[in-house]
C-alpha positions in Angstrom: 24.4 -25.8 -3.2 26.1 -24.2 -6.4 26.5 -20.5 -6.4 27.0 -18.5 -9.8 27.4 -16.0 -10.9 24.5 -13.6 -11.9 26.1 -12.8 -15.6 26.9 -16.7 -16.2 23.3 -17.2 -16.5 21.4 -14.1 -17.9 22.0 -12.1 -21.4 23.7 -8.9 -21.5 21.0 -6.3 -19.4 18.8 -5.3 -22.1 18.2 -1.0 -21.3 15.1 0.4 -21.6 13.3 3.6 -24.3 11.9 6.5 -23.7 11.3 7.6 -27.3 8.7 10.5 -27.7 5.3 11.7 -27.5 3.2 9.7 -29.7 0.7 6.6 -30.1 2.7 2.9 -30.8 4.0 1.0 -28.3 3.0 -0.2 -25.1 6.2 1.2 -22.7 6.2 -0.3 -19.0 7.3 2.2 -16.1 8.2 1.4 -12.2 4.8 2.5 -11.4 3.8 -0.3 -13.3 5.5 -2.5 -10.7 4.1 -3.7 -7.5 6.0 -5.3 -4.5 4.9 -8.5 -5.1 7.0 -9.6 -8.8 4.2 -8.8 -10.4 3.2 -6.3 -13.0 0.1 -4.1 -13.0 -1.1 -2.9 -16.3 -4.0 -0.7 -16.1 -2.2 2.2 -16.6 0.4 1.7 -19.4 1.7 4.3 -21.5 2.3 4.4 -25.0 5.2 5.7 -26.8 6.8 7.0 -30.6 9.9 4.8 -30.6 12.0 3.1 -33.9 11.1 -0.2 -35.4 14.6 -1.0 -34.8 14.4 -0.3 -31.3 11.5 -2.1 -30.6 13.0 -5.4 -32.7 16.2 -5.2 -30.8 14.6 -4.6 -27.2 10.9 -5.4 -27.1 9.8 -8.0 -24.2 9.6 -12.0 -24.5 7.6 -14.3 -22.0 9.7 -15.5 -18.9 11.8 -11.5 -18.7 12.6 -10.4 -15.9 12.4 -6.2 -15.5 14.1 -4.9 -13.1 13.8 -1.6 -11.8 17.2 0.8 -11.5 16.3 4.2 -10.8 14.1 5.2 -8.3 13.4 4.0 -4.8 13.5 6.3 -1.2 14.1 5.5 1.9 11.7 3.0 2.6 11.6 1.6 -0.7 15.5 0.9 -2.0 15.7 0.2 -5.4 15.8 -3.0 -7.3 12.5 -4.6 -8.0 11.9 -6.5 -10.1 9.0 -8.2 -12.3 8.3 -10.8 -14.4 7.0 -10.8 -17.5 4.2 -12.9 -19.1 2.2 -10.8 -21.4 0.7 -11.7 -25.0 1.7 -8.4 -26.8 4.7 -6.1 -28.0 5.6 -4.0 -25.0 8.8 -1.9 -23.9 10.5 -0.9 -20.5 11.5 2.5 -19.8 14.6 3.9 -19.3 14.3 3.9 -15.6 14.6 -0.6 -15.5 16.6 -2.7 -17.7 15.7 -6.4 -19.1 17.5 -9.5 -17.6 16.6 -12.5 -20.0 17.4 -15.6 -18.5 19.7 -18.4 -20.3 17.0 -20.8 -19.4 18.9 -23.7 -21.0 20.9 -22.9 -16.7 17.9 -21.5 -15.7 14.3 -21.3 -14.9 12.8 -18.2 -15.4 10.4 -18.2 -12.3 13.3 -19.3 -10.7 15.5 -16.3 -11.8 12.6 -14.0 -10.8 12.2 -15.6 -7.1 16.2 -15.2 -6.0 16.4 -11.4 -7.1 13.4 -10.5 -5.8 14.5 -12.0 -2.6 17.6 -10.5 -3.0 15.4 -7.0 -2.6 13.2 -7.9 -0.2 16.0 -9.3 2.0 18.2 -5.8 1.5 20.9 -7.4 -0.7 20.6 -5.1 -3.4 20.8 -1.9 -1.1 25.0 -2.5 -1.0 24.8 -1.4 -5.1 22.3 1.7 -4.5 24.1 5.3 -5.0 21.9 8.7 -5.0 22.7 11.5 -7.5 20.2 14.6 -7.6 17.6 13.3 -5.4 17.1 10.0 -7.5 18.1 6.5 -6.5 20.0 4.7 -8.6 21.5 0.5 -9.0 24.5 0.0 -9.9 23.3 -2.6 -12.2 26.6 -4.0 -13.8 28.0 -3.8 -10.6 25.2 -5.9 -9.2 25.0 -8.1 -12.4 28.8 -8.8 -12.0 29.9 -9.5 -8.3 25.7 -10.9 -7.3 26.4 -14.9 -7.0 23.1 -16.6 -6.6 22.3 -20.3 -5.4 21.9 -22.4 -8.9 20.5 -26.1 -8.0 19.9 -28.1 -11.4 17.1 -27.1 -13.4 14.3 -29.6 -12.8 15.0 -28.6 -9.2 14.7 -24.9 -9.8 11.4 -25.6 -11.4 10.1 -27.5 -8.8 11.2 -24.8 -6.4 10.0 -22.1 -8.1 6.4 -24.2 -8.3 6.6 -24.3 -4.2 7.1 -19.9 -4.5 4.5 -20.2 -6.8 1.7 -22.2 -4.8 2.6 -20.1 -1.5 2.2 -17.0 -3.5 -0.7 -18.2 -4.7 -2.4 -19.1 -1.0 -1.2 -15.5 0.1 -2.6 -13.8 -3.0 -6.0 -15.7 -2.7 -6.2 -14.7 0.8 -5.7 -10.8 0.4 -7.9 -10.7 -2.4 -10.3 -12.4 0.5 -9.5 -9.3 2.8 -10.3 -7.0 0.2 -13.7 -8.5 -0.8 -14.7 -8.1 2.9 -13.6 -4.5 2.2 -16.0 -4.2 -0.9 -18.7 -5.9 0.6 -19.1 -3.4 4.3 -18.5 0.0 1.4 -21.4 -1.1 -0.7 -23.4 -2.7 2.8 -23.4 1.1 3.2 -24.7 2.2 0.0 -27.3 -0.3 0.3 -28.5 0.7 3.6 -28.3 4.8 3.3 -27.8 5.7 0.1 -25.2 8.4 -1.6 -24.0 10.6 1.3 -23.8 13.6 -1.0 -27.0 13.1 -3.5 -29.3 12.0 0.1 -31.8 9.8 -2.6 -33.6 8.5 0.3 -34.4 11.8 2.0 -32.5 11.4 5.1 -32.5 14.0 7.6 -29.7 16.7 7.2 -28.0 18.2 10.0 -24.5 19.6 10.6 -21.7 17.3 11.9 -21.9 20.0 15.7 -25.4 19.1 16.0 -24.5 15.1 16.4 -21.3 15.7 18.2 -20.2 17.3 21.6 -17.1 18.1 20.3 -15.0 18.8 17.1 -11.4 19.4 18.0 -7.6 18.8 16.7 -4.6 17.3 18.3 -1.8 20.0 19.0 -0.4 22.2 16.4 3.2 21.7 18.0 6.2 19.3 17.4 7.0 17.7 20.4 9.9 15.8 21.0 9.6 12.0 19.9 10.9 9.8 22.4 11.6 6.0 22.0 8.9 5.2 24.6 6.1 6.2 26.8 3.0 7.7 25.9 1.4 7.1 22.2 1.5 10.2 19.5 -0.7 9.6 16.4 -0.1 11.6 13.5 -2.0 11.6 9.8 0.4 9.3 8.4 -1.3 6.7 11.1 -4.6 7.4 10.0 -5.7 5.0 7.0 -9.2 4.2 5.9 -11.5 2.6 8.8 -8.1 2.1 10.5 -5.7 3.5 12.8 -1.7 2.2 13.4 -1.3 2.3 16.4 1.3 -0.1 16.4 4.0 1.9 14.2 2.8 5.1 15.7 5.3 7.7 17.6 5.4 8.7 21.8 6.0 11.0 23.5 6.7 12.2 27.4 3.7 12.0 29.5 3.4 15.5 30.7 3.4 16.5 27.1 -0.2 14.1 26.8 -1.5 15.5 29.7 -1.0 18.7 27.9 -2.5 17.8 24.7 -5.2 15.5 26.1 -6.9 18.1 28.0 -7.9 19.7 24.9 -7.8 16.3 22.8 -9.4 13.5 24.6 -9.5 10.2 22.0 -11.7 7.9 23.7 -13.2 4.5 22.1 -16.3 4.6 19.8 -14.6 8.2 18.8 -13.9 9.1 14.7 -10.5 10.4 14.3 -10.1 12.4 10.9 -7.4 14.1 8.8 -8.5 17.6 7.9 -5.1 18.8 6.4 -2.0 17.5 3.8 -1.7 14.8 1.1 -4.3 12.2 3.5 -6.9 14.9 4.0 -10.4 13.4 4.0 -9.6 9.8 5.3 -11.9 8.6 8.6 -10.7 5.9 10.8 -13.0 4.7 14.2 -10.6 4.2 17.6 -10.9 1.1 18.7 -8.7 0.7 22.2 -9.3 2.2 25.4 -6.1 3.8 26.6 -5.0 7.4 26.2 -2.6 8.4 23.3 -1.9 11.9 21.7 -2.6 13.6 18.7 -1.4 15.7 16.2 -3.4 17.5 13.2 -5.4 15.3 13.5 -9.3 15.7 13.6 -11.2 14.5 16.8 -15.4 13.5 16.3 -17.2 12.8 19.4 -20.6 11.2 18.3 -23.2 11.9 20.7 -24.3 8.7 22.3 -28.1 8.4 21.6 -28.1 10.3 18.3 -25.3 9.3 15.6 -23.0 6.0 15.8 -19.7 6.3 15.1 -18.9 3.6 12.6 -21.8 5.3 10.5 -19.7 8.5 10.4 -16.4 6.8 9.6 -17.6 5.5 6.5 -20.0 8.5 5.6 -16.4 10.5 5.7 -14.9 7.5 3.9 -17.3 6.7 1.0 -16.6 7.6 -2.3 -18.1 11.2 -2.9 -17.8 12.2 0.3 -14.1 12.7 0.2 -14.7 14.0 -3.0 -16.5 16.7 -2.0 -14.5 17.5 0.9 -11.4 17.4 -0.9 -12.6 20.1 -3.3 -14.2 22.1 0.0 -10.5 22.1 1.2 -8.4 23.0 -1.7 -10.0 26.4 -2.4 -8.1 28.0 0.5 -4.9 27.5 -1.1 -2.4 25.3 -1.8 -1.9 23.0 1.1 -5.9 20.9 1.5 -6.8 22.3 4.5 -10.3 22.0 6.1 -10.9 24.5 9.6 -12.8 23.2 12.2 -15.0 25.2 11.5 -15.9 24.2 8.2 -15.6 20.5 10.1 -18.2 21.7 12.4 -20.3 23.7 9.7 -20.5 20.1 7.4 -23.8 18.6 6.2 -24.3 15.4 6.6 -27.6 12.8 6.5 -28.5 11.5 10.1 -30.7 8.3 9.7 -32.5 6.8 12.3 -30.1 5.8 15.3 -31.5 2.1 14.9 -30.7 1.2 11.5 -27.1 2.6 11.9 -27.2 0.6 14.6 -27.8 -2.3 12.6 -25.3 -1.4 10.2 -22.9 -1.4 12.4 -23.2 -4.7 13.8 -23.2 -6.3 10.4 -20.1 -4.5 10.4 -18.5 -5.9 13.0 -20.0 -9.2 12.0 -18.0 -8.9 8.9 -15.0 -7.2 10.8 -14.8 -10.5 12.7 -14.4 -12.6 9.2 -12.0 -10.8 7.9 -9.7 -10.7 11.2 -10.1 -14.3 10.4 -8.5 -13.7 6.9 -6.0 -11.5 8.1 -4.3 -14.1 10.5 -4.8 -16.5 8.0 -3.1 -13.9 5.7 -0.3 -13.6 8.4 0.7 -17.1 8.2 0.8 -16.9 4.5 3.4 -14.1 4.3 5.8 -16.2 6.5 5.0 -19.2 4.7 6.2 -17.6 1.9 8.9 -15.5 3.2 10.4 -18.6 5.1 10.4 -20.5 1.9 12.3 -17.3 0.2 15.0 -17.0 2.7 15.4 -20.4 2.3 15.8 -20.6 -1.4 17.3 -16.9 -0.8 20.5 -19.0 0.7 20.3 -21.4 -1.5 18.4 -24.0 1.4 15.8 -25.3 -0.1 16.8 -28.0 -1.5 15.7 -31.1 -3.9 15.8 -33.3 -0.6 14.0 -30.7 1.9 11.2 -29.9 -1.1 
């Protein structure tokens, strides 16, 4: 397999432009980058940029746009996206255009090789940090990076294989998203908007249907590499608790916390402080763990169902209402336990709640199968990508 310097297969990088306020030409920012090598153009700004600059720097189909400023500890700078849009666009000054010499390299092949460079950490060596912003040393990156360069037709074949593998995983992701939309639509169909209560359900206080409304420790116990799982707000997502990536604390620390806050199977965990405020997730494990700055709701069995509470609190209008309530007290958003206990919620007949929980469980089983398929699709895509990155996805292999 032949390897060649990146600078030999692209034109001189074209720096982005920002221009001035006002309507004019569409400008792509790093906020329009996804982590999948694709653009998300639902929110594109327009800027005033001179006609000369537009003509010099407007994007062409097949361009690869590279992020040269931004990033962070968990997302290194150097992401790339593929431009394949109709219309006139520029990119901003935090990015540059890498325009492939199409007589030497397939645009999609270039994208995937550079995408692999970022995904597998090669670009990390070309980062530097100034005034809190991580920058890509683009000139050095272009000059020093060598990429595999099989014959042009083979490049196109490899890119087509990666396109097909990527399409499979994107379709599987879309299916999972549809399952999520289905359960939320089902909630509204069965119970209506929990804020306006169009079906006229009984209204109760949270404290009347939960036998405990409390929260975890407010202290910051020492984390250890193994021990008892320790869940914080960052581990709570809508309808999901990230048990796998939890922190850990000593058994003795856990015992002290657990005396006051004892999450059990079927309880609801709820973020009531910080940027992630207003997020609910049902606890689906039977083992003990401790929590910090996360509220615990213990539904009274025979009166209300935990799955129903989870969906009620995560519904858009209810979340907006709670975030508004939490913003009244000061700079940091915070919903106190007394506010949470006094929160008015609808309490439909329990048999209806149970029917909802059963239907959600059936959908979740289908979703779990799709997630297994997605894991396999991700493994396949990453394997093919690594082989292309190393120059191993040769004509004989494909």
